[in-house]
C-alpha positions, -999 to 999 in steps of 0.1 A, spaced: 201 -259 -211 219 -229 -199 257 -225 -195 264 -203 -166 297 -183 -165 308 -162 -135 324 -129 -146 344 -108 -122 343 -71 -131 368 -46 -117 359 -9 -116 360 22 -93 329 24 -72 317 54 -53 310 43 -17 283 58 5 310 77 24 319 95 -8 352 77 -12 360 61 -46 373 25 -42 384 -1 -67 362 -32 -63 358 -66 -80 323 -79 -82 311 -112 -95 281 -116 -119 266 -146 -135 259 -147 -173 242 -173 -195 264 -178 -225 277 -204 -250 314 -196 -247 339 -176 -226 341 -150 -254 303 -146 -255 302 -144 -216 327 -115 -217 308 -97 -244 274 -102 -227 287 -89 -193 302 -58 -210 269 -52 -228 248 -56 -196 270 -35 -173 280 -6 -197 248 14 -189 254 11 -151 291 17 -147 306 51 -155 343 52 -162 369 25 -168 362 -11 -160 377 -45 -169 365 -80 -170 391 -95 -146 380 -132 -148 355 -155 -166 350 -190 -154 325 -218 -160 302 -226 -130 286 -258 -119 251 -242 -115 225 -266 -130 194 -246 -124 182 -213 -111 150 -206 -91 140 -170 -96 121 -148 -70 120 -112 -83 114 -99 -47 148 -113 -37 180 -92 -37 205 -120 -27 216 -152 -43 220 -185 -24 238 -216 -36 218 -248 -26 239 -279 -29 215 -308 -33 222 -345 -32 199 -366 -55 195 -401 -41 192 -430 -65 195 -468 -58 220 -488 -78 200 -517 -93 230 -541 -93 244 -535 -58 212 -521 -42 232 -493 -26 223 -457 -24 241 -434 -47 242 -396 -41 247 -372 -70 253 -336 -60 238 -306 -79 242 -269 -73 210 -248 -77 210 -210 -74 181 -194 -56 172 -158 -56 157 -147 -22 158 -118 3 168 -140 33 178 -175 42 143 -187 50 129 -174 18 157 -192 -1 147 -224 15 110 -218 7 117 -208 -29 139 -239 -33 113 -262 -19 86 -246 -41 108 -251 -72 114 -288 -63 77 -295 -57 72 -315 -89 104 -334 -86 100 -372 -85 135 -380 -74 145 -382 -38 168 -355 -27 184 -340 4 198 -305 10 235 -306 18 242 -269 22 226 -235 16 251 -206 14 247 -170 4 269 -161 -26 287 -128 -33 269 -126 -67 257 -91 -75 233 -101 -103 224 -128 -128 218 -122 -165 199 -148 -183 199 -152 -221 179 -125 -238 170 -132 -274 160 -95 -281 195 -82 -271 210 -110 -293 190 -98 -323 201 -62 -318 237 -73 -319 232 -92 -352 215 -62 -368 246 -39 -360 
């Protein structure tokens, strides 16, 4: 099971107008610890950012699963309530879960989510779907981990 950490990276970005502006952008990284998350985000972003940058914050997220769609360029957080019946009291119990969905627009996010939930036997309802400010998501890559060990 993946542990997802949100890493906020601060750097000077060249805007389309030609002005350089300090920005802080969030990224999601699959890591085992805060230290590994910081190391992984530095490794992933170093080829793409020129100049100085800092990892401003690292925090654990409540993302339980990610549904990927390589054609999507945005990330949507889908809060889902799984519905179960308590056997003793016979009352409905809702357990919330946050699932991240990659999509190009809201409708695609809903379609990708429903496609991902197709084989689920549990009853569920969608509480919210919201676009996130995430720039990118980096899943665990065994090949990059092996390169680090060889160094």
